C-alpha positions in Angstrom: 72.7 127.9 81.8 69.6 128.1 79.7 68.3 124.8 78.4 69.9 122.5 80.9 68.0 121.6 84.0 69.5 120.3 87.2 67.6 117.0 86.7 69.2 116.6 83.3 72.7 117.1 84.8 71.9 114.5 87.5 70.6 112.0 84.9 73.8 112.5 82.8 76.1 112.1 85.7 74.2 109.0 86.9 74.6 107.4 83.4 78.4 108.1 83.5 79.1 105.7 86.3 82.0 106.0 88.8 84.8 105.7 86.2 83.2 108.3 84.0 82.7 110.7 86.9 86.3 110.2 88.0 87.5 111.1 84.5 85.2 114.1 84.4 86.5 115.3 87.8 90.1 115.0 86.7 89.3 117.1 83.6 87.6 119.7 85.6 90.5 119.8 88.1 92.8 120.5 85.2 90.5 123.0 83.6 90.0 125.0 86.8 93.4 124.5 88.2 92.1 122.7 91.3 94.4 120.5 93.4 92.8 117.7 95.3 93.6 117.7 99.1 93.2 114.6 101.2 91.6 115.4 104.4 91.1 111.9 105.9 89.3 108.7 105.2 85.6 108.4 104.7 85.3 105.6 107.3 87.4 107.2 110.1 85.5 108.0 113.2 84.8 111.7 113.5 86.1 111.9 117.1 89.6 110.8 116.0 92.0 112.7 113.8 92.5 111.9 110.2 94.0 108.4 109.8 97.3 109.7 108.5 97.8 111.6 111.8 97.1 108.4 113.7 99.7 106.5 111.6 97.2 104.5 109.6 98.1 104.5 105.9 95.1 105.1 103.6 96.8 105.2 100.2 96.7 101.6 99.1 95.7 100.8 95.5 94.6 97.6 93.8 96.4 96.8 90.5 94.9 94.3 88.0 97.9 92.4 86.7 96.2 89.6 84.6 92.7 88.1 84.1 94.2 84.6 83.6 91.7 83.6 81.0 88.8 84.5 83.3 87.8 87.7 81.6 84.0 87.4 82.1 84.1 86.6 85.8 86.7 89.3 86.4 84.5 91.8 84.5 81.6 90.8 86.7 83.7 91.3 89.9 84.9 94.7 88.7 81.3 95.8 88.0 80.2 94.6 91.4 83.0 96.3 93.3 83.0 99.6 91.4 79.4 99.9 90.2 80.6 100.3 86.6 78.7 99.8 83.4 79.5 96.7 81.3 81.4 98.8 78.8 83.5 100.5 81.5 84.2 97.2 83.2 85.3 95.6 79.9 87.5 98.6 79.1 89.2 98.4 82.5 89.7 94.6 82.3 91.0 94.8 78.7 93.8 97.1 80.1 95.0 94.5 82.6 98.7 94.5 83.3 99.3 97.8 85.1 95.7 99.2 85.5 94.8 100.6 88.9 91.3 99.3 89.7 90.9 101.2 92.9 93.1 103.8 94.7 93.2 105.7 98.1 91.9 102.7 100.0 92.5 101.6 103.5 94.4 98.3 103.8 91.2 96.4 104.7 89.3 97.8 101.7 92.2 97.1 99.3 92.4 93.5 100.6 88.7 93.1 100.2 88.9 94.3 96.6 91.9 92.1 95.9 90.2 89.0 97.5 87.1 89.4 95.3 89.1 89.8 92.1 91.3 86.8 93.0 88.1 84.8 93.7 87.0 85.7 90.1 90.4 84.4 88.8 92.4 87.5 88.4 96.0 88.2 89.4 96.1 91.4 91.5 98.6 93.3 93.5 97.9 95.6 96.5 100.4 98.4 96.8 
């Protein structure tokens, strides 16, 4: 690819933030016909099998139901938890109701996310 350096690609991806990169990955998966395969959980000890084989569910998600008038504190919590830009956090919080804030989490991670968002004043659901 003439004209685009590896450093420019890295800088662009760094500016996207996690939500933007997730969106880009989904588009590339569709474009290239790639299907994502879950192979385990990133925090599982290497010597043990994947958590699913051990009977440990790892597919919890945190759903933002309502910001309960606490839009700014909830946006700050979302930014802190997900590393999003202010614009991405605002867009996510503005879609409160059925928006999945985080997915494919262990029970502990999902509860940690939910507790932080509740602390900020949001109504959340772990499912």
